[in-house]
C-alpha positions as CSV (number, residue, x, y, z in Angstrom):
1,M,76.0,124.6,83.9
2,L,74.9,121.3,85.5
3,T,75.1,119.5,82.2
4,D,78.6,120.9,81.7
5,L,79.6,119.8,85.2
6,Y,78.4,116.2,84.5
7,E,80.4,116.1,81.2
8,L,83.5,117.4,82.9
9,R,83.2,114.9,85.7
10,D,82.9,112.1,83.2
11,D,86.1,113.3,81.5
12,V,88.3,113.7,84.6
13,Y,87.2,110.5,86.3
14,R,87.1,108.3,83.3
15,R,90.2,106.3,84.1
16,P,88.9,104.7,87.3
17,L,85.7,103.8,85.5
18,I,87.6,102.0,82.7
19,T,89.9,100.3,85.3
20,A,86.9,99.0,87.3
21,L,85.2,97.5,84.2
22,Q,88.4,95.8,83.1
23,R,88.8,94.3,86.6
24,I,85.4,92.6,86.5
25,G,85.7,91.5,82.9
26,L,82.6,93.3,81.6
27,G,81.7,92.0,78.2
28,P,79.0,91.1,75.6
29,G,75.7,89.9,76.9
30,W,76.0,91.3,80.4
31,K,72.9,92.9,82.0
32,V,73.9,96.0,83.9
33,A,72.2,98.7,86.0
34,D,73.7,102.2,86.1
35,I,72.2,103.7,89.2
36,G,72.2,107.5,89.3
37,A,72.8,107.6,85.6
38,G,72.8,111.4,85.3
39,N,73.0,112.4,81.7
40,G,73.8,108.9,80.5
41,D,77.6,109.1,79.7
42,V,78.4,106.1,81.9
43,S,75.4,104.2,80.6
44,V,76.6,104.7,77.0
45,A,80.1,103.5,78.1
46,L,78.6,100.4,79.6
47,A,76.5,99.8,76.5
48,T,79.6,99.8,74.2
49,Q,80.9,96.9,76.4
50,V,77.8,94.7,76.7
51,G,76.9,95.0,73.0
52,R,73.6,94.4,71.3
53,T,73.1,91.1,73.2
54,G,73.4,92.9,76.6
55,R,71.2,95.4,78.4
56,V,71.8,98.6,80.4
57,Y,69.2,100.0,82.7
58,A,70.0,103.7,83.1
59,V,68.3,104.6,86.4
60,D,67.9,108.1,87.7
61,I,65.5,109.8,90.1
62,D,65.2,112.9,87.9
63,P,62.6,112.4,85.1
64,L,64.2,115.2,83.1
65,R,67.3,113.1,82.8
66,R,65.4,110.5,80.8
67,N,65.4,112.7,77.7
68,E,69.1,113.3,78.1
69,I,69.9,109.6,78.4
70,A,67.6,108.8,75.5
71,S,69.5,111.4,73.4
72,K,72.9,110.1,74.4
73,A,72.0,106.5,73.9
74,S,69.9,106.9,70.7
75,L,72.3,104.5,68.8
76,F,72.1,101.9,71.6
77,S,68.8,100.0,71.7
78,Q,70.1,98.0,74.6
79,V,69.9,101.1,76.9
80,L,66.6,101.5,78.8
81,A,66.0,104.7,80.8
82,V,64.2,104.1,84.1
83,T,63.0,106.9,86.4
84,Q,63.4,105.6,90.0
85,A,64.9,106.6,93.3
86,V,67.5,104.0,94.5
87,E,65.4,103.6,97.6
88,E,62.6,102.3,95.4
89,L,64.7,100.4,93.0
90,G,62.8,97.6,91.2
91,L,64.1,96.4,87.9
92,P,62.2,93.8,85.7
93,E,65.1,91.3,86.0
94,K,68.2,90.6,88.1
95,V,71.4,92.0,86.6
96,D,75.1,90.9,86.4
97,L,76.4,94.2,87.6
98,V,75.2,97.2,89.5
99,F,77.3,100.3,89.0
100,A,76.9,103.6,90.9
101,R,79.1,106.7,90.9
102,F,78.5,109.9,92.9
103,L,75.2,108.4,94.2
104,L,75.6,107.6,97.9
105,L,76.9,111.1,98.8
106,G,73.3,112.5,98.2
107,V,71.1,109.8,99.6
108,Q,69.4,109.8,103.0
109,S,70.7,106.4,104.0
110,P,73.7,104.9,102.2
111,A,73.1,101.5,103.9
112,V,69.5,101.4,102.6
113,A,70.7,102.4,99.1
114,V,73.4,99.6,99.1
115,S,70.8,97.1,100.2
116,K,68.5,98.0,97.4
117,M,71.2,97.8,94.8
118,L,72.4,94.4,96.0
119,G,68.8,93.2,95.7
120,A,69.0,93.9,92.0
121,V,72.1,91.7,91.4
122,K,71.9,88.0,90.7
123,G,74.0,85.5,92.7
124,G,77.6,85.6,91.8
125,G,77.1,89.1,90.2
126,W,79.1,92.3,90.8
127,I,78.7,95.7,92.4
128,V,81.0,98.6,91.7
129,I,80.6,101.8,93.7
130,Q,82.7,105.0,93.1
131,E,82.3,107.8,95.7
132,P,84.5,110.8,96.6
133,I,86.3,112.0,99.6
134,T,85.5,115.6,99.0
135,S,87.5,117.1,101.9
136,A,90.7,115.7,100.5
137,G,90.7,117.9,97.4
138,R,93.4,120.6,97.2
139,I,94.3,123.8,95.4
140,D,98.1,124.0,95.8
141,E,98.6,123.3,99.5
142,N,95.1,124.5,100.6
143,P,91.9,122.5,100.9
144,L,89.4,123.4,98.2
145,S,86.6,125.7,99.2
146,A,83.6,124.0,97.5
147,D,80.3,124.4,99.3
148,T,79.3,120.9,100.5
149,S,76.5,122.1,102.8
150,A,73.9,120.6,100.5
151,I,75.7,117.2,100.3
152,K,74.6,114.7,102.9
153,W,77.7,112.6,102.9
154,P,80.6,114.6,101.3
155,D,83.3,112.0,102.5
156,I,81.2,108.9,101.8
157,G,84.0,107.3,99.8
158,I,85.9,106.3,102.9
159,L,82.8,104.4,104.2
160,V,82.0,102.4,101.1
161,P,84.2,99.3,101.8
162,K,82.6,98.9,105.2
163,L,79.1,99.4,103.8
164,L,79.6,96.6,101.3
165,A,81.4,94.3,103.8
166,D,78.6,94.7,106.3
167,A,76.1,93.8,103.6
168,G,77.9,90.5,103.1
169,V,79.7,91.4,99.8
170,E,83.0,89.9,99.1
171,L,85.4,92.7,98.5
172,K,87.6,92.0,95.4
173,D,89.4,95.3,94.9
174,M,89.5,98.9,96.1
175,W,91.5,101.9,95.4
176,A,91.4,105.7,95.4
177,E,92.4,107.9,92.5
178,A,92.6,111.7,92.4
179,P,93.0,113.5,89.0
180,V,95.6,116.3,89.1
181,G,95.7,119.4,86.9
182,F,98.1,122.3,86.5
183,K,97.3,125.8,85.1
184,S,94.6,124.6,82.7
185,G,92.7,121.6,81.4
186,P,89.5,119.7,82.4
187,E,90.6,119.2,86.0
188,V,91.0,122.9,86.5
189,D,87.7,123.6,84.7
190,Y,85.9,121.1,86.8
191,L,87.2,122.6,90.0
192,F,86.1,126.1,88.9
193,H,82.6,124.7,88.3
194,M,82.6,123.2,91.8
195,T,83.9,126.3,93.6
196,E,82.7,129.1,91.3
197,H,85.8,131.0,92.3
198,P,88.7,132.0,90.0
199,L,91.8,129.9,90.6
200,P,95.4,131.1,90.9
201,Q,97.0,131.4,87.4
202,E,99.5,128.6,88.0
203,A,97.7,126.5,90.5
204,T,98.1,122.8,90.9
205,V,94.7,121.2,91.6
206,V,94.0,117.8,93.1
207,L,90.4,116.8,92.7
208,P,88.6,114.9,95.5
209,P,89.9,111.3,95.4
210,L,87.4,108.9,94.0
211,V,87.2,105.7,96.0
212,T,86.4,102.6,93.8
213,V,85.2,99.5,95.5
214,V,84.6,96.3,93.5
215,G,82.6,93.6,95.2
216,K,81.1,90.2,94.3
217,L,78.0,88.7,95.6
218,K,78.2,85.2,97.0
């Protein structure tokens, strides 16, 4: 079920990912780190943009994810899977972009995680962080009833701009985007996986807004 959930999440939140990459002008030859890479879907999306002359470090704390990433990225020699916690991040080179999505909500200290990620970016490089505001999701007019007790920072999305600004990052763009579904489709399927409760037959669902913050190092 976890793999299914990652795939659904990639599908319903794909638009803010594409928008963010367009905003920074990601292109061939870039060196990129995808922190909290999960099953590698985002890493593969990044690899298609940086091309054979670029490099993507797909970093995840779970060693079992390494095989999933390797399988997804088998056609992309520029993707290198790395098993590391963000708090221990140490890449062999500085990168042009650090990207993280659904990472900070589960770490012990978001400020420490941001500091480690910034340390991996070269001067003038970019950081893109995408995090949710879980409490803002809705089923019709009602708050969604997903169990967030195991999530350390369920509404971390609202704190990301300040985290980056406090770290000295120049904020270039930020926005929130919430996928909406009605009756059926990937948004409804994703919410069912989150809550594990059947939804009303004709429910309108608003998934937790995903806050995207685009920053540039000085």
